[in-house]
C-alpha distance (Angstrom), angle and dihedral (degrees) to the residues before:
residue distance angle dihedral
M1 . . .
G2 3.79 . .
M3 3.73 125.1 .
E4 3.79 125.4 -146.6
Y5 3.76 121.2 -134.8
T6 3.79 133.2 -176.8
A7 3.83 118.2 -110.8
I8 3.78 114.5 -158.1
I9 3.82 108.2 -157.8
T10 3.77 137.4 175.7
K11 3.78 138.6 170.4
D12 3.80 117.5 -122.2
E13 3.81 110.4 -174.5
D14 3.83 105.4 -64.5
W15 3.82 96.3 -8.3
W16 3.78 135.5 78.0
L17 3.83 112.5 -143.7
G18 3.78 128.0 -168.4
W19 3.74 150.0 153.5
I20 3.78 139.3 -166.6
K21 3.81 109.2 -107.4
E22 3.81 95.4 -149.0
I23 3.84 98.2 43.3
P24 3.80 115.9 61.5
G25 3.81 110.5 -142.7
A26 3.81 95.8 23.5
N27 3.80 100.5 120.7
A28 3.77 138.9 129.4
Q29 3.77 146.9 170.6
E30 3.78 127.1 -145.9
R31 3.79 140.3 163.5
T32 3.83 94.2 -112.4
K33 3.79 134.1 39.6
E34 3.80 90.6 -125.3
E35 3.82 92.3 53.2
L36 3.79 89.8 47.4
L37 3.80 93.2 54.8
I38 3.82 90.7 49.5
S39 3.82 91.2 49.5
L40 3.79 92.1 47.8
K41 3.82 90.9 52.6
E42 3.80 90.5 49.8
A43 3.80 92.1 47.3
A44 3.82 91.7 50.3
R45 3.82 92.1 48.9
D46 3.80 92.0 47.8
I47 3.82 94.0 49.2
I48 3.80 93.6 46.4
E49 3.84 90.6 49.0
L50 3.82 92.6 47.1
R51 3.80 92.6 49.5
W52 3.81 90.2 48.0
Q53 3.81 91.4 51.2
Q54 3.82 91.3 48.0
A55 3.78 92.2 49.9
I56 3.81 93.1 48.3
S57 3.82 92.4 47.5
E58 3.84 90.0 56.0
L59 3.82 94.5 54.6
K60 3.82 114.9 109.9
S61 3.82 96.9 -163.4
D62 3.78 143.9 22.2
Y63 3.75 117.1 -54.3
E64 3.79 138.7 -159.9
E65 3.79 127.7 -138.1
I66 3.81 115.9 -145.4
A67 3.83 125.6 -178.8
L68 3.78 108.7 -122.0
A69 3.80 121.5 -167.1
I70 3.78 113.5 -153.4
């Protein structure tokens, strides 16, 4: 199941800048809009994975994963 997020992007002189509205810390800057969108996707995936790993490492017992549609 894929989630959709909102990329906020702008051009500042020679650079494209952007961030993911729903994921604090997911930001990037690139020379082209296409490269920026790729970098933002990678940043979002990396942050989500890191937060998941941190949450799992803090568990003191077994856990269950359940798909939740929102």
